C-alpha positions in Angstrom: 105.7 133.7 59.3 106.7 131.7 56.2 109.3 133.2 53.9 107.7 135.4 51.2 110.8 136.1 49.1 114.6 136.5 49.1 117.0 138.7 47.2 120.7 138.0 47.1 123.3 140.7 46.3 125.9 139.1 44.0 128.3 142.0 43.2 128.7 142.9 39.5 131.7 140.6 39.0 129.6 137.5 40.1 126.2 138.3 38.7 126.5 136.4 35.4 127.8 133.3 37.0 125.1 133.4 39.8 122.4 134.0 37.2 123.5 131.0 35.1 123.7 128.8 38.1 120.2 129.6 39.5 118.5 129.5 36.1 119.7 125.9 35.8 119.6 124.8 39.4 116.0 126.0 40.0 114.6 124.6 36.8 113.8 121.2 38.3 111.7 123.0 40.9 109.7 124.5 38.1 111.1 128.0 38.5 110.7 130.3 35.5 111.9 133.8 34.7 109.7 136.6 35.9 112.0 139.6 35.4 115.4 139.7 33.7 117.5 142.8 33.4 120.8 141.7 32.1 123.8 142.4 34.3 121.6 143.9 37.0 118.6 141.9 38.3 116.9 138.5 37.9 113.5 137.5 39.4 112.4 133.9 39.4 109.1 132.3 40.4 107.6 128.8 40.5 105.4 128.4 37.4 102.0 129.8 38.0 102.9 131.5 41.3 104.4 134.7 42.6 108.1 135.7 42.3 110.0 134.7 45.4 113.7 134.5 44.4 115.8 137.5 43.2 119.4 138.1 42.4 120.8 141.7 42.0 124.2 143.2 41.6 123.9 145.1 44.9 124.1 148.7 45.6 127.8 149.2 46.1 130.0 147.8 48.9 128.1 147.6 52.1 129.4 147.2 55.6 127.8 146.0 58.8 126.2 149.1 60.4 128.1 150.9 63.2 127.9 149.7 66.7 128.5 146.0 66.4 132.3 146.1 66.2 132.4 144.2 62.8 133.3 145.7 59.5 132.6 143.5 56.6 132.8 144.5 52.9 130.3 142.7 50.7 128.4 143.4 47.5 125.2 144.6 49.2 122.5 143.5 51.5 120.7 140.2 51.5 117.0 140.8 51.5 114.6 138.4 53.3 110.9 138.9 53.4 108.6 137.0 55.7 104.9 136.6 54.9 102.7 138.1 57.7 99.0 137.2 58.2 97.8 140.7 58.6 99.0 144.4 58.8 98.8 144.1 62.6 101.3 141.3 62.5 103.6 143.5 60.4 103.3 146.3 63.0 104.0 143.9 65.9 107.0 142.4 64.1 108.4 145.8 63.3 108.2 147.0 66.9 109.7 143.8 68.2 112.5 143.8 65.7 113.4 147.4 66.6 113.4 146.6 70.3 115.7 143.6 69.6 118.3 145.9 68.1 117.2 146.3 64.5 117.5 149.6 62.7 114.5 151.1 60.8 114.8 150.7 57.1 111.1 151.5 56.4 108.3 151.9 58.8 105.1 149.9 58.5 102.8 151.0 55.7 101.4 150.4 52.2 104.0 150.3 49.5 102.1 151.6 46.5 105.2 151.3 44.3 104.5 147.5 44.5 100.7 147.3 45.0 97.9 149.0 46.9 97.6 145.8 48.9 101.3 145.5 49.7 101.7 146.4 53.4 105.3 146.0 54.7 108.0 147.1 57.1 111.8 146.9 56.8 114.5 146.5 59.5 118.3 146.2 59.1 119.6 143.3 61.2 123.0 143.6 63.1 124.9 142.8 59.9 123.0 145.3 57.8 120.8 142.8 56.0 117.4 144.1 54.9 114.6 142.1 56.7 111.0 142.6 55.7 107.6 141.5 57.1 104.9 141.8 54.4 101.2 141.3 54.2 100.3 140.9 50.6 97.4 138.8 49.3 97.2 139.4 45.6 94.2 138.1 43.7 96.1 136.6 40.7 99.7 135.5 40.0 102.1 138.0 38.5 
């Protein structure tokens, strides 16, 4: 599965600096702003394509989830989404990731809050990062 999108939690204190850095650093790769909510979230996309890179302040201090022995304070979870070829692949990925020790963060299903065609599942990895497999084939760029 290729990468679909990534979202990095920066923490409120670092958001402005990270925003400025990525706006400049990704410009040579033809990234343009898709969504910009000052001091909270930034979504970027290659020109003419779908958004695939996000920054956000996070959702408060997060720690690795119980059971792995590590406790690590950080601004929030990193979010990685992998592109799946079909809903069946999303289902298989979810079952496999849970068996591998992941924690359910959203069972497979359509995510109507994004689109009627957005089929995804979410699992927290051993450090609490939010990992997603998504089957989404939109008909036009956002």
